[in-house]
C-alpha positions in Angstrom: -27.1 -87.7 -115.7 -30.4 -86.5 -113.7 -31.9 -83.5 -115.5 -34.8 -82.7 -113.2 -34.2 -78.7 -112.8 -33.4 -79.5 -108.5 -30.1 -79.9 -109.3 -29.0 -78.1 -111.8 -31.5 -74.9 -112.4 -30.1 -72.3 -110.0 -33.3 -70.5 -110.4 -35.6 -73.5 -110.1 -33.8 -74.8 -106.9 -34.1 -71.3 -105.5 -38.0 -71.4 -105.4 -37.8 -74.7 -103.9 -38.4 -76.4 -100.2 -34.3 -76.6 -100.2 -34.0 -73.0 -101.8 -30.7 -74.1 -103.8 -29.5 -77.0 -105.9 -29.4 -80.7 -104.4 -26.7 -82.9 -105.4 -28.5 -85.9 -107.1 -28.9 -88.9 -104.3 -27.4 -91.9 -106.5 -24.1 -89.8 -106.9 -24.2 -89.9 -102.7 -24.6 -93.2 -102.4 -22.1 -94.2 -105.2 -19.7 -91.4 -103.3 -19.8 -92.9 -99.7 -19.1 -96.4 -101.7 -16.1 -95.4 -102.6 -15.1 -93.8 -99.8 -15.7 -96.9 -97.5 -13.8 -99.5 -100.2 -10.4 -99.2 -98.7 -12.2 -99.7 -95.2 -14.7 -102.1 -95.7 -14.4 -104.2 -99.7 -11.1 -103.3 -101.1 -10.3 -106.9 -101.7 -13.9 -107.8 -102.0 -15.4 -111.1 -104.1 -18.3 -109.5 -105.5 -20.9 -106.5 -103.5 -23.9 -108.9 -103.0 -26.5 -106.3 -102.1 -27.9 -103.0 -101.0 -30.4 -102.3 -98.4 -32.3 -100.2 -97.3 -30.5 -96.9 -98.9 -32.0 -93.7 -97.1 -31.3 -89.9 -98.1 -33.0 -88.1 -94.5 -31.5 -84.9 -95.5 -30.0 -83.1 -98.4 -26.7 -82.6 -99.8 -25.4 -79.5 -101.6 -23.0 -78.7 -104.0 -19.8 -77.4 -101.5 -20.8 -79.7 -98.8 -18.1 -82.1 -96.8 -19.1 -85.9 -96.6 -17.8 -88.3 -93.8 -18.5 -91.9 -94.0 -18.1 -94.5 -90.9 -18.7 -98.3 -91.2 -20.1 -100.6 -88.8 -19.6 -104.5 -89.2 -23.6 -105.8 -88.8 -22.3 -109.1 -88.8 -20.1 -112.0 -90.5 -20.7 -115.1 -92.1 -18.3 -118.2 -92.8 -19.0 -119.7 -96.4 -20.8 -123.1 -95.7 -19.8 -124.3 -98.9 -16.1 -122.4 -99.9 -14.1 -122.2 -96.4 -12.3 -119.3 -98.4 -14.5 -116.9 -98.3 -17.4 -115.4 -96.4 -20.0 -112.0 -96.0 -19.9 -109.3 -94.0 -23.2 -107.1 -93.8 -22.3 -103.1 -93.1 -24.2 -100.5 -92.6 -22.9 -97.2 -93.4 -23.7 -93.8 -92.7 -22.8 -90.5 -94.1 -22.7 -87.4 -92.3 -22.0 -83.6 -93.7 -19.5 -81.8 -92.4 -22.5 -80.4 -89.5 -22.7 -83.8 -88.5 -26.3 -83.9 -90.4 -27.2 -87.8 -91.2 -27.5 -87.2 -94.7 -27.1 -90.9 -96.4 -27.1 -94.7 -95.0 -27.3 -98.1 -96.4 -26.6 -102.0 -95.8 -25.0 -103.8 -98.6 -23.5 -107.3 -97.6 -20.1 -107.9 -99.5 -18.5 -111.2 -100.2 -15.0 -111.5 -98.7 -12.1 -113.9 -98.4 -11.0 -114.8 -95.9 -7.4 -114.5 -94.1 -7.1 -117.9 -92.7 -9.5 -121.1 -94.4 -11.0 -122.9 -91.5 -8.2 -126.3 -91.6 -9.6 -129.9 -90.6 -6.8 -131.9 -88.1 -6.6 -135.1 -88.7 -9.7 -136.0 -86.1 -11.8 -134.2 -88.2 -12.0 -131.3 -85.8 -12.2 -127.8 -87.6 -9.1 -125.5 -86.0 
């Protein structure tokens, strides 16, 4: 619902620095987030934070987007052994390999196998 003419007015956009309509940034972020769900957060308990969202280059109508996510860190919960957090860096590229967006996010996820304690009190 962004009504800025750069996004919806061909005449205005043709006279802009980009020379044509630009896709609004939050839509690019939303698409990239959605594209990464199956690999990163499909069974997440919660998305805790989004950090460092950047749009270094514009996305144009008709562009094809590709995403890659890199796991930066994972931490086990100290209070709940059935979960932990994963921090990922997602990069979004267009069909020409140009980086058009990137962001980091922190996701609370269930653990596959919660840490168990042996009879001696050692964590296995």
